[in-house]
N, C-alpha and C positions, 0 to 999 in steps of 0.2 A: 504493499500499498502505499509505504514511503518511497518506493522507487517510481511507482507511477504519479505520485504528486509531484515528485522533482521535474519528472519528465514533462508533466501537464505545466507546470511553471516554466519549464525553458521554452516550451512551444509558444506560450503565450507572450513569452519575452522577445521572442525573434522579432515580431512587428515592429515592436518598439526601438529595437535598435536600427534596424532599416528605415523607419520611418523618419529619425532624427538622429543622426549621426556627426558629432563634431570632431574635427581632425584638426590637432595643432601640428604644424611643419615648423622643424627646426634643422639647424646646420649641425655640424660637428662639435662646436663649440656651444651648441645651445641656444643662439641667437633666432629669433623667428626669421622666418623667410616668406618675404611678401612677393605676391604674383605668381606663386606657384599653381598649377592646374592639378586639381583634385577630382580624380573619378571615381564613382561608385559604380563597381560592376557586378553582375550577376555571374556567380562562379560557375555556372555550369555552360553558359555559352557566351561570356565575355559582351552582351548586351549593356549599354550605358543607361544605367537607373538614374543617374544625377550627376552633375558637374558643377563645380565652383572654382573661383579663384581666391586664394588666401588673402585675408584684408592685412591691415596694419599691423596686427598682433601675430601675424601668421597663421589664422585659424580660418577654417571653412566648415559651414554645417551643412549637411546635404540631407534631403528629405526625400522619402520615396513610400509608396504603398506597397514595395516587395517585400514578401516575407520569408523568401529561402536564402540559403547560404550566399553571402556576397563578399567581394575584396575592395580595397580601398587602392588605387593606383594614384602616384604623385609624380608629376613631371614638372623639374625645376632646373632651368637652363644653369648650367655649370656644374649639376650634381649627378649621381646615377639615378636612373628612375627608380622607383621602390613601390612593391606592392607587397600588402600585408592582408590577412582576414580580418573580417569585422567581428570584433568578439566581445565589443561593449559599446556603449553608447558615446563614451568619449576615448579617442585614441590619440597617441603621439607618435608621429613618425620623425625619425633622425635621418635625415640623408648623410650621404657619404659621398668623400672624394672620389670621382670615377676614373677607370681608365679611358681611353680615347675612344674606345668603341661604345663604351656605355654612357659617355658624357650627353646630357641633354643639351641640344641645340634647336636653335629657333630660325636662323638664317636660311637653311637649306629649304624650307618648305612652310615658312612663315607661321609654323605652328610648332610647340615642344615635341621634340621626338628624341630617341637615342642616336647618336652619332652613326653608327652603323646601318639606320634605316634611314638617313637623311637624302640620299642618292646624290650626295656630292662629296668632294674632299673639302672638309672644313676643320680648320684649326683654331683653339680657342686660347685666350689668356683670362684667368680669372681676377678677381681683386685682389685676392692676397698675392698672386704672382707679380701684378702690376705693383702693387705695394712695394715688393721685394727688389723689382728690376728698378723702379722710381724713374721712368721714361719720361723726359721733358716734353716731347712731341710724340704723335703717332709713329712717325719714321724710326725713333729709337727702339720701339716695340716689334713693329712687323718685321724689321729686317732680320730676326732670328726666327721667322716662322718660315714652313718649308716653301719653296716655289717663289719666294718674294726677291725680287732684285731692286733694291733701293738705291738711287742715284741722287745723291745730295750736293748741290752746289757749294761745298765747302763748310762754312761755319754753321753753328746755330741759328735758324732762322734763314738759311739760304734757300733756294727755289728747291724742292725735293721731288723727285717722280718716282713712281713705283712701276715694274714691269713684271707681268705675269704670264706665264705661257706664251711668249713670243708677241705678245699684245704691245699696242700703243700705250702711252701713258696715260693717255684720256679713255682708256677702257675699263676703268676700276670704280665701280659705285661706291660712294662713301655716304654712310647715315649715321647722324647722331641723335638718338633720342626721337627716333621716328622721322626725322626730317632729313631730306638730301641735301648734302651741302656742297656738291660740286659746282662750278659755273655752268650754265648752260651750254652743252656740247662736251662735258667730260672733264675740262681741266680742273685740276686740283692740287695744291701745295701740301703734301704730307709734312712740310718741316714747319708748318705753322699751326697745326691742331694740338692745342695743351692736352695734356693727359690727365691733369689733377682731376680727382673726384670721378674718375672712369671707374665702374663696377665691373664691366666685363666686356670683352673684345671677342668678337668673331670673324674669321678671316675664310672666305669661301673662295674655291679656285673653279673656274669653268664658267661657261657663258650661263647667265642667271636672268636675262631680260624677261623671261616668261613671267616672273615673279615681282621683280623689280624696275623693269622699263629700260629707257636709255642709259647708256654707259655701262650696264654690267656686261661687257663682252667678255672678259677674261677673269675677272674677281668682282669680289664686292666686300666690302667692310663695313660693320655695323658696331657701334659703342653705345653704352646704356651709362646713365649719369646715378651714381651712388644713390640707394634709397633709405631712409632713416628706419630703424628697426628696435630701438631701446626704448622702453616704457618711461625711463628716466632720459632727460635731454642729455645729449652727449656733445660736449664743446671739444674739438680737436683743432690744435694749432701747433705750429713749429716753424722750423727755420733751418737753412743749410746754407752753407757757402764752400768755395774752392778755388781753384787757379784761375787765372785770367779775369779776376775780379768779378766772379760769380756769386750771386746771392739770391735766395729763393726763399720766401715766407708764403704761409698759407693758414688758412681758419676755416672751420664749418661748424655749423650748430645744426644737429640732426636727432631726430627721435620718431617716435610711433605713440599716439595716446587716443584710446577710444578708438574712434572712426578714421582718425587723422594720421598721416604721416608725414615728414617734412625733412629737406635737406637745404640749408641755405650756405653757399659757400664761396670763396674769394682766394686767389691767389696772386702773386707777381714775381716774375722772374726777370733776372737782368745778369748780362755779362758782356764784358768787353769784346771777347775772343781773342784768336791767338795771332792774328794779322791785323793789317792796316785795314779801318774801316770794315770791322767784322762785329762791331755791338750789334746786340740784339736784346730786346726786351719785349715781355708780353704781360699783359693784366687779364685776369680771368674772373668772371663774377657769375653765379647762377643759382637758380634754385629749381628744386623736384620737390613738388606737393601733390600729395594724393588724399582723397576721401573717398570712404566707402557710404554710399548714399542709402543702401538697402542691400538686404542680403545678398543680391545678385547684380548689383550695380555699384559701379566705381568710376571716380571722377579724376584724372591726372593732368596737371598743368607743370611744363619744363620750360624753362628760360635760361638762355646761356649766351654770354655775350663776352667775346674776345677782343683785344686791340694791342696788336704787335707793330713794332718797329724795327726794320734790320737794314744795316750796311749793305750796299751791292758794290762791292770790289770789281765785279767783272772777271773775267778770265786772266790769268797773269802767270800761274806757274804751272808747269808741264812735266809733273813726275820728275822733277829736278833736269830734265833735259830741256832748259829753255833756251829756245832759238834766237839768234840774232837777228834783227829785222833790217833787211836793206832798204837804202834810201836812194835818192834819185840820181846820185853821182857814183852809184856803184859801190859805195861803202856800207857799213852798217852800223847800227845803234844798239844800245843794251837791251835786253829782253823787255817786256812789258812790266810796268810798275802797275800796282791796284789803284782803280780809281777811288779818290779820296773824298769824294763829295756825293756821289750818287746813294740815295736811301728809297727805301719803301716802307708804307705804311698799310697795314691791313686791319679793318675794323668790321667785324661782322656780330650779326644779332641772330639767333634763332629762338623761335617761340611755338608750342605745340600744344593744344589741348585733346584729350584723347577720352571718349566716353566708352566704357567697357561694360557690357551685358551679358551675363551668362545664364539665358533662359530663351525658352523653354528647355526642358532636359535634353542635353547633347548638343545644344546651341551656344556659340559665343559670337557676339557682335562687337565690331569696335568701329566706332566713329571719331575721326581726328581731322583737326584743321591745322594747317602749319603756315608759317611765315618765316623765310629767310632773306635777312637784308645782307648785301656784301658790298663793301666799299673798299676799293683798293686804290692806291696811289703810289707812284714811282716818279720822283723827281731828279733831274740831274741837271742843275742850274747852269753850269758854265761848260760843260764838255770838258776834255782832256786833249789838247794838240800833241802830247807826247805819245798818246796812244794810238800808234800807226801798226798797218799789216802791208804784207807785200802784195795782198789782193787788192785791198780798198784804200790803201793810204790811212788818213785818219779817219777814225771809225766812231771814236767817242764824243758825240756831238749834244749839245743841249737838247731835252726832251722833258717830256710830263705827261705820262701814261695815267690816265684816270677811268677807272671802270666802276660804275654804279649799277647794281644789278638787286633785282628782288625775284623772289620764288615764292608764290603763296597758293594754297588750293585747299582740296578737302578730300579724304579718302575713306571708303568704307571697305571692312574686310569681314565676311561672313566664314563662319566655321561650323560644320556639321559632322558629327561623329556618329555614324549609322550604327557601328559596332566596334570593339576594341581592334578590331581588323579593318575597318574601313573609315576613312576620313576625306570630306569634301572642303575645299576653299575656294572661295569666290570674292570678287571684290570689283569696286569702281573707283576711278582716281581721277579728278580735275585739277590741271594746274596750270597757272598762268606765269609766263617767263617774260619779265621785261626790264631793258638795260640799255645803258648807255656806255658805250665801250671805245676807247681809241686813245690815240695821242694828240692832246689838245694843242700842241706846237705845230702840227702837221696836218692842217686839214679839219673838217669838221669830225665831231665824234658820229660813230655810228649807233643808231638807235634800232633796236629790234623788239619785237612783242610778237608771241605766239602762243596760242592755248592748245591743252593737250587733253584729251578724253581718252581714258584707257579703261578696258574692261578684261580680266582675267579669272582664269578657272584651273582648278586643278584638283585630281582625283588620286588618292593614296589607297593601296589595296595590299594586304599581305593575305596570301592563300598557301597555307603550309609552310615551306621554306623560301617562298618566292615573294619579294616586294615589287611592286609595280608603282611607279608615280608618273602619271602623263598630265600634261596641261599645256595652255596657250594663252596669248594675250594679243587682245586686239587694239591697235593705236589710232586713233584720229586727230591728225594735228594740222592747226591752220595754216602751217607754213609748208610743210614737205607732205601732206595728206594723209593717205591711209597707209597702214604696214601691219603686219602679223607675225608672231614668233610662236613656233611651238616648242615643247622638251617632252622627252621620256627617258626615264631613268629606271633599270632594272637591276635587281640585287638577287642573287640565287645563293642559299647557302647549301654548299653542295655536300660538307661533311660536318656534323656536330663535333666530331673528336674527343678527346678525353682530356686527362690530367696535362699532357705534354703537348700535343696537338689539339687546340681546344676549338677549334672551328676553321672552315674555310669558306670564303664567300666570294664569288664572282660578280663583278659590276661592270655596266653598260650603261652609257648615256649617249643621246643624239640631241642636239640643241642648237636653234638660230638666235643671234642676239644683234642688236643694233645699237648706235649711237647717233645721236642727232647732231646736225651741224652746229657749230660756235656761231654765235649772233653775227660775227662780223664776217663769217663765210657765207651768210645767207645775204645780209643786209647792207653790207659795206658798200660806200656808193663813190661817186667822184670826189677831188680829180683824181685819186690813184686806182681805183678798183671801180668795177661795175657790179651792181647787185646780180645776184642770180636765184630768184625766187622759187625755181624748181630744182633748186640743190635737193637732193635725197640723203637720207641717213647711211652711215657707213654700216657695213654687216659682217657678220662672221658665221660661218658654218662651223661648228665643233662637235667632233665625238670622242668619246673617252673608252678606254678600257681597262679594268683593273682586278686584281685579286687582294684580297684580304685574308691574312691567316693569323689566327690567334694562338698565342703559347702559354702553358702555365697557368691554366684555367682564366685567360684574358688578362694576365697581367701585362703580356707583351702583345705589341700589335705590330705586324708588318703590311705594309701597303705598297703595291706595286702599281701605277698607273700610267697608261700610255695614251697622251693628247695629240690631236690632231686638229689644227684649225686653219682655215682659209678664210682670209679677209679680203672682202670685195666692197667695191664703190668706194674705197678710200679717197678723202677729200685732198686735192693738190691744187695749188695756184698756178695758172697757166697763163702767159701773155698771149692777148688777143689783137693786139696793136703794136707791130715792131717798131713803130717810131715814137711814141709817146710811152711805150712800155706798160699803157695800161691793161689789166687782166680781170680775171674772174676766178673764183673756186668752183672747181667741177670735180664729178666723181669720176676718176680715171685710175687711180692707183689700185694694185693688187698685190697681196703677199702672203706668205706661207710661213708656218710654223708647226713643227711636230716634235715629240719628244719623251722622255720618261722621266717619273718622278718616284723614286723610292724612298719611303719615309718609317722609321722605327719610332714607336710611341711606346713608353714602359711605366709602368707604376711599380718602380722597383721596391719601394718600401711603402707604407700606408701614405707617408708624406713626402716621398721622393719621386720626384717625376722626370721623364727624359721626352724630348722631342727633337729627333735627328732626321735629316734628309739630305739626299742627293737629287739634283736635278740637271738633265742633259736635255739641251735644247738645239735644234737645228731649223735654222730659218733663212729666207733669203726674200727679196723684193723679185717680184714675178713682172710686174708692169710698172712703169713709171715715166710718161713720156716728157716730164719737164723736170729732171733731177737739178736741184740747188747746188749740189756737192757731190763728188765722185762714190761718196760712200752711200748714195742712194741709187746707184745704177742698178738696173736688174740684173739678178744673179748674185749681188752683193747680199751678207749677212746683214739683218735687220740691226739698225743702229743700238748700240748698248745693252743688247741680249748677249749674254756670254754662252758659249756651249757647254760649260761646266761651272756649277754652282753647288753649295753646301752650306746647310743650315745645322745648328745644334742649341738647344736650350735646357740646361739641367737645373732644376729647381728643388730647394728642400723648404717645406712650410712647417716648421716646429709649432710648437706653443709658447715657447720661450725664444727663439731664433729662427731665423730665416736666412737663405743665401741662394745666389743663383750667378750661373755661369751660361753666358751666350757667345757663339760664333759665328760668324759670317764670313765664309770663303767664296769669292768670286774670281773667275777665270778671266783671262785675256778677251778683250772684246771689242768690236767695231766702234769708233768714235772719230770727231773730227774737231779741230779747231775753227772752222769753217771761215777762217782768214787768211788762207794760204800759206801756212806754215808747214804745211805737209805733213802733219801729225795725222795719222788715219787710224790709232787704236789707243786704248787705253790698257794698261797693263792690270793685271791681277793684283788681287791682295787679300789680305786675312785681317778680320776686325775681331777683338775680343774684348767683351765687356763684363764685368762682374760686380756684385753688389752685395749685401746683407744689412740684417738688422739684428739688434738684440734688446729684450725687453728687460731694462735695468729695473724697473718695478712694474707692477700692473698699471701703472700711469706714466711711466717715462718709457719711451724707446729710442735708443740711438741707432743710426744708420750710416751707410757709405755707399757711393756708387762709383765705379770707375769705368770711363769710356775710353776705347782703344788702350786698352792696358797694357799691350806690347809695343806701344809708342811707334806704330807703323806710318811711315810717310808714303801717302800715295794719293790718287785720284779717282773720285767715284765719278766725276764728270771731268773731261780733259780741261784742264786750265784752272780748275779750282782745288788747291790742296785742303785734304781732308783736315779735321783738327788733330792735332798730337793728343798725348795721354793727357785727360782732363779728369777730374774727380769732384766731386761733392761729399760733405758728411755735415750732420747736423741732428737735431732732436727733435722729437715728436711728443707732445703732451696730451693727456686724456682728462678731462673734468666729467664726472656724470657717467653715464653710459651703461648704468646698470640694467 
């Protein structure tokens, strides 16, 4: 009778658990995790009974009338996915640091999924890793990730480009807090994006235009600002300094109380640099504020402002082999000296408002409005008559480049999880691009404006050991008309394996991508150019095939990927009047790149992570009817894309101390001085960075960061000497934060 009574009590208790289950999600340090996706699943068939997003306190309450056995599944970017059985009405789920295959990411599918199901090569840097690395700007972090070739024009704040899988530097989409911050046409300077208060970075390689539109031809990078998560307000502040008169200070106030979370922050970085006119400064201010309006609806507002000032010395040192400059009487003069007066300023402001609704069951809706203001100015007041070249004579003249650009729009994204094995994503985006660009000293500025309407959809299906992702995007643009891009990705787990060989997975994907023209390419007019209002986007046909092999229960992961990219309709300036040299931009160029990436990712210990990779790239220009330099002739390798490159990043994330060791190894590559000195390549180089921190007390942390620790002398871009060894050390203080 007693047994019967207990069984009856358990039977009637089951609906209570299923009807109202509260889940608290915390990280390995027991801090609340905000924004994690929590799913309540029927245990027998994986049907989604309810889904919520964790609130400011890291909690989510799920309600359903289902009375059978059920499970909770938690997906939080940066951690491993966790699944537990529902055994009571209140549960706590502690997330753990993940191997690369387990790590939950969002950039590959626009929804949280384990990395092995994302259908793309994705590498991440967590907030803890970024705190250990202490990167000043985005380039200092991404250069140590697989497949990334960073080309910086010398000093901190110098113009910095990224090349991935043979693509142009404009083929990389950059998104911060949900806002695209490329200039229209893809241009982006990775040397001026400050990394203070960045909670997470995801770096995706391959064509991603289906989900992200223009510019995502060979990669996309996404960054998120830190979210407050402590009931007691946490005040963080600190300062560091180093050689070359470098100083850096910062402060933030963050927390979570009731329905609200907040993070208000600011920082200032200054350095004089190692050489003439190498000074760089940047100030950053921002806020990330969220509110849970009710159980299923949340609102988030993000604002971020950056203002930087950089010296622009121009090219002047060529790997130590500085050529003498011939002059009119047949003699020569000394090598170039840096321009001492040229400088640039970048002032940008981004803002976004996002409304998220998790209702009805299985549905998630995101409504977001965004605005990005870009203000750039480069001023060379007097020019420099001593800066001459064999090809042009004096080339350093007074100039004043001024670019004022605004990108604003609205986006809706809907997600529906039919089952645990099927997920649909769809959305609509409208964006207005409006800008004035050009040199105000030489003719009128170019004004361009265009409106883009995008619709996209993607289906994810898992059937037994096969994962399928298929999607497409349709774009109607007021300037270049209609275009469409498809993508399909397949992953097949051919072997589950055992303890040593722990799983073998084959991958394949096919996609096309596009990059819209820059404003000046479409709209620039007299006296030097004629507009081309029929100019089309640049395009890529990309496919890749790969193998993923796990070892030792997934602690070690080996990835081998073959990529093949055909770039078409590339834009070039072609002279149409041989007398006045007036021309226009047209779609005429074509290029090709193929290669292989081999990456090893390991969770050597619970807190010791390794990410190493080797990349081989073979590339060439297929068609270029109007090359501006012999390095662009058909048959030549693509500019600044090395055949051989490698990266490594070793990170230890302890409770009392942390450390990192990063290496970037780049082989010889095609380059040019573009002034007739006869330099046609840049030599290979190795850069090693290291850093670490130590918690003196629970409230005080000391840290150090060393860049170019081997003190190598090299050029990433011909003519621009890289910074010698430079270091920063300082202290960070914490008040509150319990």
